C-alpha positions as a Markdown table, in Angstrom:
| # | Residue | x | y | z |
|---|---|---|---|---|
| 1 | Met | 80.4 | 34.9 | 100.9 |
| 2 | Lys | 80.1 | 32.9 | 104.1 |
| 3 | Glu | 77.2 | 33.5 | 106.5 |
| 4 | Leu | 78.1 | 36.4 | 108.8 |
| 5 | Lys | 77.1 | 36.8 | 112.4 |
| 6 | Ala | 74.6 | 39.7 | 112.8 |
| 7 | Lys | 77.0 | 41.9 | 114.8 |
| 8 | Glu | 79.7 | 41.5 | 112.1 |
| 9 | Arg | 77.1 | 42.0 | 109.4 |
| 10 | Tyr | 76.2 | 45.4 | 110.9 |
| 11 | Leu | 79.7 | 46.6 | 111.7 |
| 12 | Arg | 80.8 | 45.7 | 108.1 |
| 13 | Met | 77.9 | 47.6 | 106.7 |
| 14 | Phe | 78.8 | 50.6 | 108.9 |
| 15 | Arg | 82.4 | 50.5 | 107.5 |
| 16 | Gly | 81.1 | 50.4 | 103.9 |
| 17 | Glu | 82.2 | 46.8 | 103.4 |
| 18 | Ser | 80.3 | 44.0 | 101.6 |
| 19 | Ile | 78.0 | 41.7 | 103.5 |
| 20 | Asp | 76.3 | 38.5 | 102.7 |
| 21 | Arg | 72.7 | 39.6 | 102.9 |
| 22 | Ile | 70.4 | 42.4 | 104.0 |
| 23 | Pro | 70.0 | 42.4 | 107.8 |
| 24 | Val | 66.4 | 41.8 | 109.1 |
| 25 | Cys | 65.1 | 43.5 | 112.2 |
| 26 | Pro | 61.8 | 45.1 | 112.9 |
| 27 | Arg | 61.8 | 47.5 | 115.8 |
| 28 | Val | 60.8 | 45.7 | 119.1 |
| 29 | Phe | 59.3 | 47.3 | 122.1 |
| 30 | Glu | 58.2 | 45.9 | 125.5 |
| 31 | Asn | 54.5 | 45.7 | 124.4 |
| 32 | Val | 55.0 | 42.6 | 122.3 |
| 33 | Val | 57.3 | 41.0 | 124.8 |
| 34 | Phe | 54.7 | 41.6 | 127.6 |
| 35 | Glu | 52.1 | 40.0 | 125.2 |
| 36 | Tyr | 54.3 | 37.0 | 124.4 |
| 37 | Asn | 55.1 | 36.3 | 128.1 |
| 38 | Lys | 51.4 | 37.1 | 129.0 |
| 39 | Thr | 52.6 | 39.4 | 131.8 |
| 40 | Arg | 53.8 | 43.0 | 132.3 |
| 41 | Asn | 55.8 | 41.9 | 135.4 |
| 42 | Leu | 59.0 | 40.7 | 134.0 |
| 43 | Gly | 61.0 | 41.9 | 137.1 |
| 44 | Asp | 64.7 | 41.7 | 136.8 |
| 45 | Lys | 64.5 | 39.5 | 133.7 |
| 46 | Tyr | 63.1 | 42.3 | 131.7 |
| 47 | Leu | 66.1 | 42.7 | 129.4 |
| 48 | Glu | 66.7 | 39.0 | 129.2 |
| 49 | Lys | 63.1 | 38.5 | 128.0 |
| 50 | Ile | 63.4 | 41.1 | 125.3 |
| 51 | Ile | 66.5 | 39.6 | 123.9 |
| 52 | Glu | 64.9 | 36.2 | 124.0 |
| 53 | Tyr | 62.1 | 37.6 | 121.9 |
| 54 | Tyr | 64.5 | 38.9 | 119.2 |
| 55 | Arg | 66.1 | 35.4 | 119.2 |
| 56 | Leu | 62.8 | 33.6 | 119.0 |
| 57 | Phe | 62.4 | 34.9 | 115.4 |
| 58 | Gly | 66.1 | 35.0 | 114.5 |
| 59 | Phe | 66.2 | 38.8 | 114.1 |
| 60 | Asp | 69.6 | 40.5 | 113.4 |
| 61 | Ile | 69.3 | 42.3 | 116.6 |
| 62 | Ile | 69.2 | 46.1 | 117.0 |
| 63 | Asp | 68.0 | 46.7 | 120.5 |
| 64 | Trp | 66.9 | 50.2 | 121.7 |
| 65 | Asn | 65.3 | 48.9 | 125.0 |
| 66 | Cys | 68.8 | 49.1 | 126.6 |
| 67 | Thr | 68.3 | 52.8 | 127.0 |
| 68 | Pro | 68.7 | 53.8 | 130.7 |
| 69 | Ser | 65.3 | 53.6 | 132.4 |
| 70 | Pro | 63.4 | 55.6 | 133.5 |
| 71 | His | 64.0 | 57.6 | 130.5 |
| 72 | Phe | 66.1 | 60.6 | 131.3 |
| 73 | Glu | 64.4 | 63.0 | 129.0 |
| 74 | Met | 61.2 | 62.8 | 131.1 |
| 75 | Thr | 62.7 | 62.3 | 134.5 |
| 76 | Asp | 65.1 | 65.2 | 134.0 |
| 77 | Phe | 62.4 | 67.7 | 135.1 |
| 78 | Thr | 61.7 | 66.1 | 138.4 |
| 79 | Met | 65.1 | 65.6 | 139.9 |
| 80 | Glu | 66.0 | 67.4 | 143.1 |
| 81 | Gly | 68.3 | 70.5 | 143.2 |
| 82 | Pro | 69.2 | 73.3 | 145.6 |
| 83 | Asn | 66.6 | 75.7 | 144.2 |
| 84 | Trp | 64.6 | 73.2 | 142.4 |
| 85 | Lys | 62.0 | 71.4 | 144.6 |
| 86 | Pro | 59.8 | 69.0 | 142.7 |
| 87 | Lys | 56.5 | 67.5 | 144.0 |
| 88 | Ile | 54.7 | 64.6 | 142.2 |
| 89 | Val | 51.1 | 63.8 | 142.8 |
| 90 | Glu | 49.0 | 61.1 | 141.0 |
| 91 | Glu | 45.3 | 61.4 | 140.4 |
| 92 | Gln | 42.9 | 58.9 | 138.8 |
| 93 | His | 40.4 | 60.3 | 136.4 |
| 94 | Gly | 38.3 | 57.3 | 135.2 |
| 95 | Lys | 40.6 | 55.1 | 133.2 |
| 96 | Thr | 43.3 | 57.7 | 132.9 |
| 97 | Lys | 45.9 | 58.4 | 135.5 |
| 98 | His | 47.2 | 62.0 | 135.8 |
| 99 | Ile | 50.8 | 62.6 | 137.1 |
| 100 | Ile | 51.0 | 66.2 | 138.3 |
| 101 | Met | 54.5 | 67.5 | 138.6 |
| 102 | Thr | 55.1 | 70.9 | 140.3 |
| 103 | Val | 58.5 | 72.4 | 140.8 |
| 104 | Glu | 59.1 | 75.2 | 143.2 |
| 105 | Thr | 62.0 | 77.7 | 142.5 |
| 106 | Pro | 63.0 | 81.0 | 144.1 |
| 107 | Lys | 61.3 | 82.9 | 141.1 |
| 108 | Gly | 58.2 | 80.9 | 140.5 |
| 109 | Thr | 56.5 | 77.5 | 140.1 |
| 110 | Leu | 56.5 | 75.3 | 137.0 |
| 111 | Arg | 53.8 | 72.8 | 136.5 |
| 112 | Arg | 53.6 | 69.7 | 134.1 |
| 113 | Val | 50.7 | 67.2 | 133.9 |
| 114 | Gln | 51.1 | 63.8 | 132.2 |
| 115 | Ala | 48.2 | 61.7 | 131.2 |
| 116 | Ile | 48.6 | 58.0 | 131.0 |
| 117 | Ser | 45.8 | 55.6 | 129.7 |
| 118 | Lys | 45.9 | 51.9 | 129.3 |
| 119 | Ile | 45.1 | 51.2 | 125.7 |
| 120 | Ser | 45.6 | 47.4 | 125.8 |
| 121 | Pro | 46.6 | 44.7 | 128.4 |
| 122 | Trp | 50.2 | 45.2 | 127.1 |
| 123 | Ala | 50.6 | 48.9 | 126.4 |
| 124 | Asp | 49.9 | 52.4 | 127.7 |
| 125 | Glu | 49.5 | 55.7 | 125.9 |
| 126 | Ser | 51.2 | 58.7 | 127.5 |
| 127 | Ala | 51.0 | 62.4 | 126.7 |
| 128 | Leu | 51.4 | 65.7 | 128.3 |
| 129 | Ile | 48.3 | 67.7 | 128.8 |
| 130 | Glu | 49.9 | 70.6 | 130.5 |
| 131 | Tyr | 53.5 | 71.9 | 129.6 |
| 132 | Pro | 55.8 | 73.7 | 132.0 |
| 133 | Ile | 57.1 | 76.3 | 129.5 |
| 134 | Lys | 54.0 | 78.4 | 128.9 |
| 135 | Thr | 55.9 | 81.7 | 128.6 |
| 136 | Glu | 59.4 | 82.9 | 128.1 |
| 137 | Lys | 59.6 | 83.7 | 131.7 |
| 138 | Asp | 59.0 | 80.0 | 132.5 |
| 139 | Phe | 62.0 | 79.0 | 130.4 |
| 140 | Asp | 64.1 | 81.7 | 132.1 |
| 141 | Ile | 63.3 | 80.2 | 135.4 |
| 142 | Leu | 64.0 | 76.6 | 134.2 |
| 143 | Ala | 67.3 | 77.7 | 132.6 |
| 144 | Glu | 68.5 | 79.4 | 135.8 |
| 145 | Phe | 67.5 | 76.8 | 138.4 |
| 146 | Met | 67.2 | 73.4 | 136.7 |
| 147 | Pro | 70.0 | 71.2 | 138.1 |
| 148 | Pro | 72.7 | 69.9 | 135.7 |
| 149 | Pro | 72.1 | 66.6 | 134.0 |
| 150 | Tyr | 72.5 | 63.7 | 136.4 |
| 151 | Lys | 74.7 | 60.6 | 136.2 |
| 152 | Leu | 73.1 | 57.9 | 134.2 |
| 153 | Asp | 73.1 | 54.2 | 135.2 |
| 154 | Leu | 74.6 | 52.6 | 132.1 |
| 155 | Ser | 74.2 | 49.0 | 133.3 |
| 156 | Ser | 71.3 | 48.3 | 131.1 |
| 157 | Ile | 73.3 | 49.1 | 127.9 |
| 158 | Asn | 76.3 | 47.1 | 129.1 |
| 159 | Lys | 74.1 | 44.2 | 130.1 |
| 160 | Val | 72.3 | 44.1 | 126.7 |
| 161 | Ile | 75.7 | 44.2 | 124.9 |
| 162 | Lys | 76.7 | 41.1 | 126.8 |
| 163 | Leu | 73.2 | 39.4 | 126.3 |
| 164 | Ile | 73.3 | 40.0 | 122.6 |
| 165 | Gly | 76.9 | 38.9 | 121.9 |
| 166 | Asp | 77.5 | 38.3 | 118.2 |
| 167 | Asp | 73.7 | 38.2 | 117.5 |
| 168 | Gly | 73.4 | 42.0 | 116.9 |
| 169 | Ile | 74.1 | 45.3 | 118.5 |
| 170 | Ala | 72.8 | 47.7 | 121.2 |
| 171 | Ser | 71.2 | 50.9 | 120.1 |
| 172 | Pro | 70.5 | 53.4 | 122.9 |
| 173 | Ser | 68.0 | 56.0 | 122.1 |
| 174 | Cys | 67.3 | 59.7 | 122.8 |
| 175 | His | 65.4 | 62.5 | 121.2 |
| 176 | Gly | 66.7 | 65.5 | 119.3 |
| 177 | Pro | 66.1 | 68.9 | 121.0 |
| 178 | Phe | 63.0 | 69.8 | 119.0 |
| 179 | Asn | 61.4 | 66.5 | 120.0 |
| 180 | Ile | 62.4 | 66.9 | 123.6 |
| 181 | Ile | 60.8 | 70.3 | 123.9 |
| 182 | Ala | 57.6 | 69.2 | 122.2 |
| 183 | Tyr | 57.2 | 66.1 | 124.1 |
| 184 | Cys | 58.3 | 67.4 | 127.6 |
| 185 | Tyr | 58.3 | 71.2 | 127.9 |
| 186 | Arg | 56.2 | 73.3 | 125.5 |
| 187 | Arg | 53.0 | 72.9 | 123.4 |
| 188 | Leu | 53.8 | 72.1 | 119.8 |
| 189 | Asp | 51.6 | 74.8 | 118.5 |
| 190 | Asp | 53.5 | 77.4 | 120.4 |
| 191 | Leu | 56.9 | 75.8 | 119.5 |
| 192 | Leu | 56.1 | 76.1 | 115.8 |
| 193 | Leu | 55.3 | 79.7 | 116.1 |
| 194 | Asp | 58.3 | 80.6 | 118.4 |
| 195 | Pro | 60.9 | 80.9 | 115.5 |
| 196 | Leu | 58.8 | 83.3 | 113.8 |
| 197 | Met | 57.4 | 85.3 | 116.7 |
| 198 | Ser | 60.2 | 85.1 | 119.2 |
| 199 | Pro | 63.3 | 83.8 | 117.5 |
| 200 | Asp | 65.7 | 84.7 | 120.3 |
| 201 | Phe | 63.5 | 82.7 | 122.8 |
| 202 | Tyr | 63.2 | 79.7 | 120.5 |
| 203 | His | 66.9 | 79.5 | 119.8 |
| 204 | Arg | 67.8 | 79.9 | 123.5 |
| 205 | Met | 65.5 | 76.9 | 124.2 |
| 206 | Met | 66.9 | 74.9 | 121.4 |
| 207 | Glu | 70.6 | 75.6 | 122.5 |
| 208 | Tyr | 69.7 | 74.8 | 126.2 |
| 209 | Phe | 68.1 | 71.5 | 125.4 |
| 210 | Thr | 70.7 | 70.5 | 122.8 |
| 211 | Asn | 73.4 | 70.9 | 125.4 |
| 212 | Arg | 71.4 | 68.8 | 128.0 |
| 213 | Ile | 70.8 | 66.0 | 125.6 |
| 214 | Met | 74.4 | 66.1 | 124.5 |
| 215 | Glu | 75.5 | 65.6 | 128.0 |
| 216 | Tyr | 73.3 | 62.5 | 128.6 |
| 217 | Thr | 74.3 | 61.1 | 125.2 |
| 218 | Arg | 78.0 | 61.8 | 125.9 |
| 219 | Gln | 77.6 | 59.5 | 129.0 |
| 220 | Met | 76.1 | 56.7 | 126.8 |
| 221 | Leu | 78.9 | 57.1 | 124.4 |
| 222 | Thr | 81.3 | 55.7 | 127.0 |
| 223 | Thr | 79.7 | 52.2 | 126.3 |
| 224 | Glu | 80.5 | 50.0 | 123.3 |
| 225 | Ala | 77.1 | 50.6 | 121.7 |
| 226 | Pro | 77.7 | 51.6 | 118.1 |
| 227 | Phe | 74.3 | 52.8 | 116.9 |
| 228 | Tyr | 72.1 | 55.6 | 118.3 |
| 229 | Asp | 68.5 | 56.2 | 117.5 |
| 230 | Ile | 67.7 | 60.0 | 117.6 |
| 231 | Gly | 63.9 | 60.9 | 117.7 |
| 232 | Thr | 63.1 | 63.6 | 115.2 |
| 233 | Asn | 59.6 | 62.6 | 114.2 |
| 234 | Ile | 57.6 | 65.5 | 115.5 |
| 235 | Ala | 59.1 | 68.1 | 113.0 |
| 236 | Gly | 57.8 | 65.8 | 110.2 |
| 237 | Gly | 57.0 | 66.2 | 106.6 |
| 238 | Ile | 53.4 | 67.4 | 107.0 |
| 239 | Val | 54.2 | 69.5 | 110.2 |
| 240 | Val | 57.0 | 71.8 | 109.0 |
| 241 | Ser | 58.3 | 72.9 | 105.6 |
| 242 | Pro | 61.7 | 71.8 | 104.3 |
| 243 | Ser | 63.0 | 75.3 | 104.8 |
| 244 | Phe | 61.7 | 75.4 | 108.4 |
| 245 | Leu | 63.5 | 72.1 | 109.0 |
| 246 | Val | 66.8 | 73.2 | 107.6 |
| 247 | Glu | 66.8 | 76.7 | 109.3 |
| 248 | His | 65.3 | 75.9 | 112.7 |
| 249 | Val | 65.8 | 72.3 | 113.5 |
| 250 | Leu | 68.6 | 70.5 | 111.6 |
| 251 | Pro | 71.5 | 72.8 | 112.9 |
| 252 | Tyr | 70.8 | 71.4 | 116.4 |
| 253 | Asp | 70.1 | 67.8 | 115.4 |
| 254 | Asn | 73.2 | 67.8 | 113.3 |
| 255 | Arg | 75.3 | 68.9 | 116.3 |
| 256 | Leu | 74.1 | 65.9 | 118.2 |
| 257 | Ala | 74.7 | 63.6 | 115.3 |
| 258 | Asp | 78.3 | 64.9 | 114.8 |
| 259 | Met | 79.1 | 64.2 | 118.5 |
| 260 | Ile | 77.8 | 60.7 | 118.2 |
| 261 | Gln | 79.6 | 60.0 | 114.9 |
| 262 | Lys | 82.9 | 61.6 | 115.9 |
| 263 | Lys | 84.5 | 58.2 | 116.8 |
| 264 | Gly | 82.8 | 56.1 | 114.3 |
| 265 | Asn | 79.4 | 55.4 | 115.8 |
| 266 | Ile | 76.2 | 55.7 | 113.7 |
| 267 | Ala | 73.5 | 58.3 | 114.4 |
| 268 | Leu | 70.0 | 57.3 | 113.0 |
| 269 | Tyr | 67.5 | 60.1 | 112.1 |
| 270 | His | 64.3 | 58.7 | 113.5 |
| 271 | Asn | 61.3 | 60.0 | 111.4 |
| 272 | Cys | 58.8 | 57.1 | 111.5 |
| 273 | Gly | 56.0 | 59.1 | 109.8 |
| 274 | Tyr | 55.6 | 61.5 | 106.9 |
| 275 | Ala | 58.8 | 62.4 | 105.2 |
| 276 | Ala | 58.2 | 62.8 | 101.4 |
| 277 | Asn | 58.2 | 66.5 | 101.6 |
| 278 | His | 61.6 | 66.5 | 103.3 |
| 279 | Leu | 63.5 | 64.0 | 101.1 |
| 280 | Cys | 64.7 | 66.9 | 99.0 |
| 281 | Val | 66.8 | 68.2 | 102.0 |
| 282 | Tyr | 67.8 | 65.0 | 103.6 |
| 283 | Asp | 71.2 | 65.4 | 102.0 |
| 284 | Lys | 71.7 | 68.1 | 104.6 |
| 285 | Leu | 71.4 | 65.6 | 107.4 |
| 286 | His | 74.7 | 64.7 | 109.1 |
| 287 | His | 73.1 | 61.3 | 110.3 |
| 288 | Arg | 74.6 | 58.4 | 108.6 |
| 289 | Ala | 71.2 | 56.4 | 108.9 |
| 290 | Trp | 67.5 | 57.2 | 108.4 |
| 291 | Gly | 64.5 | 55.2 | 109.6 |
| 292 | Tyr | 61.8 | 54.3 | 108.9 |
| 293 | Leu | 60.6 | 55.0 | 105.4 |
| 294 | Ala | 57.0 | 54.7 | 106.3 |
| 295 | Pro | 54.7 | 54.1 | 103.3 |
| 296 | Lys | 51.1 | 54.9 | 102.9 |
| 297 | Pro | 48.6 | 54.9 | 104.7 |
| 298 | His | 50.6 | 55.9 | 107.9 |
| 299 | Gly | 53.3 | 57.7 | 106.1 |
| 300 | Asp | 54.1 | 58.8 | 102.5 |
| 301 | Thr | 57.5 | 57.6 | 101.5 |
| 302 | Asp | 57.7 | 56.2 | 98.0 |
| 303 | Leu | 60.6 | 53.7 | 97.9 |
| 304 | Asp | 61.6 | 54.5 | 94.3 |
| 305 | Glu | 61.6 | 58.2 | 95.1 |
| 306 | Ala | 63.7 | 57.6 | 98.3 |
| 307 | Ile | 66.2 | 55.5 | 96.4 |
| 308 | Arg | 66.5 | 58.2 | 93.7 |
| 309 | Ile | 66.9 | 61.2 | 96.0 |
| 310 | Leu | 68.8 | 60.0 | 99.1 |
| 311 | Pro | 72.6 | 59.8 | 99.3 |
| 312 | Lys | 73.7 | 56.3 | 98.5 |
| 313 | Asn | 75.9 | 56.1 | 101.6 |
| 314 | Met | 72.9 | 56.7 | 103.9 |
| 315 | Ile | 71.9 | 53.5 | 105.6 |
| 316 | Leu | 68.1 | 53.1 | 105.3 |
| 317 | Trp | 66.0 | 51.0 | 107.7 |
| 318 | Gly | 62.3 | 50.0 | 107.4 |
| 319 | His | 59.4 | 50.5 | 105.0 |
| 320 | Val | 57.2 | 47.4 | 106.0 |
| 321 | Asp | 54.0 | 48.7 | 107.7 |
| 322 | Gln | 53.6 | 47.0 | 111.0 |
| 323 | Ile | 50.2 | 48.7 | 111.9 |
| 324 | Asp | 48.0 | 47.2 | 109.2 |
| 325 | Phe | 50.0 | 45.2 | 106.7 |
| 326 | Leu | 52.1 | 42.9 | 109.0 |
| 327 | Arg | 49.1 | 42.2 | 111.2 |
| 328 | Lys | 46.5 | 41.5 | 108.5 |
| 329 | Ala | 48.5 | 40.1 | 105.4 |
| 330 | Thr | 48.9 | 36.5 | 104.7 |
| 331 | Pro | 52.5 | 34.9 | 104.9 |
| 332 | Lys | 52.4 | 34.7 | 101.1 |
| 333 | Glu | 51.6 | 38.5 | 100.7 |
| 334 | Ile | 54.4 | 39.2 | 103.1 |
| 335 | Asp | 56.8 | 37.2 | 101.2 |
| 336 | Gln | 55.8 | 39.0 | 98.0 |
| 337 | Arg | 56.3 | 42.4 | 99.6 |
| 338 | Val | 59.6 | 41.6 | 101.1 |
| 339 | Lys | 60.8 | 40.3 | 97.8 |
| 340 | Trp | 59.7 | 43.5 | 96.1 |
| 341 | Ile | 61.5 | 45.6 | 98.6 |
| 342 | Cys | 64.7 | 43.5 | 98.6 |
| 343 | Glu | 64.9 | 43.6 | 94.8 |
| 344 | Lys | 64.7 | 47.4 | 94.9 |
| 345 | Met | 67.2 | 47.8 | 97.7 |
| 346 | Lys | 69.9 | 45.2 | 96.8 |
| 347 | Pro | 71.4 | 47.2 | 94.0 |
| 348 | Arg | 71.7 | 50.2 | 96.2 |
| 349 | Gly | 72.9 | 48.4 | 99.4 |
| 350 | Asn | 73.0 | 50.1 | 102.8 |
| 351 | Tyr | 69.6 | 48.7 | 103.8 |
| 352 | Ile | 68.1 | 47.1 | 106.9 |
| 353 | Leu | 64.8 | 45.3 | 106.3 |
| 354 | Gly | 62.4 | 46.5 | 109.1 |
| 355 | Thr | 59.2 | 48.0 | 110.1 |
| 356 | Thr | 58.2 | 51.6 | 110.1 |
| 357 | Asp | 58.2 | 51.7 | 114.0 |
| 358 | Tyr | 57.9 | 49.0 | 116.7 |
| 359 | Leu | 55.8 | 45.8 | 116.3 |
| 360 | Glu | 52.2 | 46.0 | 117.2 |
| 361 | Thr | 50.5 | 43.5 | 119.6 |
| 362 | Glu | 48.2 | 40.9 | 117.9 |
| 363 | Thr | 50.6 | 40.4 | 115.1 |
| 364 | Pro | 50.4 | 36.7 | 114.1 |
| 365 | Val | 53.5 | 34.8 | 115.0 |
| 366 | Glu | 53.4 | 33.2 | 111.5 |
| 367 | Asn | 53.5 | 36.6 | 109.9 |
| 368 | Ile | 56.6 | 37.6 | 111.8 |
| 369 | Arg | 58.3 | 34.3 | 110.8 |
| 370 | Ala | 57.3 | 34.9 | 107.3 |
| 371 | Phe | 58.8 | 38.3 | 107.3 |
| 372 | Val | 62.2 | 37.0 | 108.6 |
| 373 | Glu | 62.2 | 34.0 | 106.3 |
| 374 | Ala | 61.4 | 36.2 | 103.3 |
| 375 | Gly | 64.2 | 38.6 | 104.2 |
| 376 | His | 66.7 | 35.7 | 104.4 |
| 377 | Lys | 65.6 | 34.2 | 101.2 |
| 378 | His | 65.3 | 37.3 | 99.0 |
| 379 | Gly | 67.9 | 39.6 | 100.7 |
| 380 | Arg | 71.0 | 37.7 | 99.8 |
| 381 | Tyr | 73.7 | 39.6 | 97.9 |
| 382 | Glu | 75.3 | 37.9 | 94.9 |
C-alpha cells in the first residue's frame, strides 16, 4: 500500500479499512512545548507552536490542546448568573497560590479553593483543596441557581484543524461526569460513598453533570474534529470495583460516548492509569477507543491480556511509559520495546503507538526521534 497521509490513515482506521502502518503519536501537552521554546509566553502563537512541535518529530498528529480554553469544566462554576454571584480572590502561600472562589446565591454560599504549585519551569500542579458540594443541600443550591452552560469559543478547534491539514486530526477533550464531580465539585472519598449511602443524591449529581457536559460537548461536535478524548481515569482499576464501574459510572459515560459517536465520530475512554481489574468489563464500554494501556510501574495493563480480552474492533492507543522509560532508556532499548509492541499489535490492528499520557519534560530529543523511527520501521502492515 502507498504511504498515506496521517489524516487519511486515521480516518481509514476509524472506518475499519486497511492502512499502511501503525500511526505514531504520543500525547503532547504544553509543558514540552514550553520547554522546547524555552518560554511559557507563546502569546497568540500558542497553537502554532504546539503543532510545530508535533511536526518537529513527524508525529501522526492527534491534538487535544485545541480544546476551548480556559477549560469550561473548571470555569463553569465561576460564570455570572442572575442568582449566582461569584467572587474570586487569589492568595499566595509560600510557593503555592490559592484561588478562592465563593458564589453567593439566594439560599446560601458555595466555596471552592484551588491550589496551584509550580513543579518545574514549564509545568504547574493544580488540585482542589476545598470542594463546593460538601452536603446534599449544597448540590440542591447549585442545581437550582447555577446558570446554564455558556457558549463556547470554538475558534481554537477550527484553527487547529486548519493548522494540521492532512498531517493528523484534532481531538477536543472533556471529562466524563464522575471525573468532573471528583475534580471540580466533591471530595472523592465522599463521592465513592454516595452511591451506597445516598444513592438518590449520587444519581441526581451524575445526571446533572452528565447533562451539562453533554451540552458543552454538543457545541464542540459542530466542528469537524472526529476524535474526542473523554477523561475517566479517576474511577480506575484500583479505586472502584468492576461492578461499581458498571453500575454507577458507565451508564453516564456511555450516554456521552453515544452522543459523540452518533454521527460517526470516535469517543476515547481515557483511563491513563490502573486498568487490569476493569478489562473484564470493558466490553460494556460504548466508546470505540481506549487509551492508554499503562504498563507497570505506573499502571498494571499487560499487553497480552489486553489483546486477549478486549473487543477487536476497539481502537487502542498507548502502552509506552513516558514517565521513566522514554526519559531514561537508550534509543536502542526504545527501538526494541517498540518492535515488541508492534509485533504484538499488528496481527490485531486498530492500534495507535503512543505513550500512557502526555510527554514529560526532560525527555531526550534523541529518544523521541528513536520512538518515531522505530514506529515507522516496525509498524508497517504487510
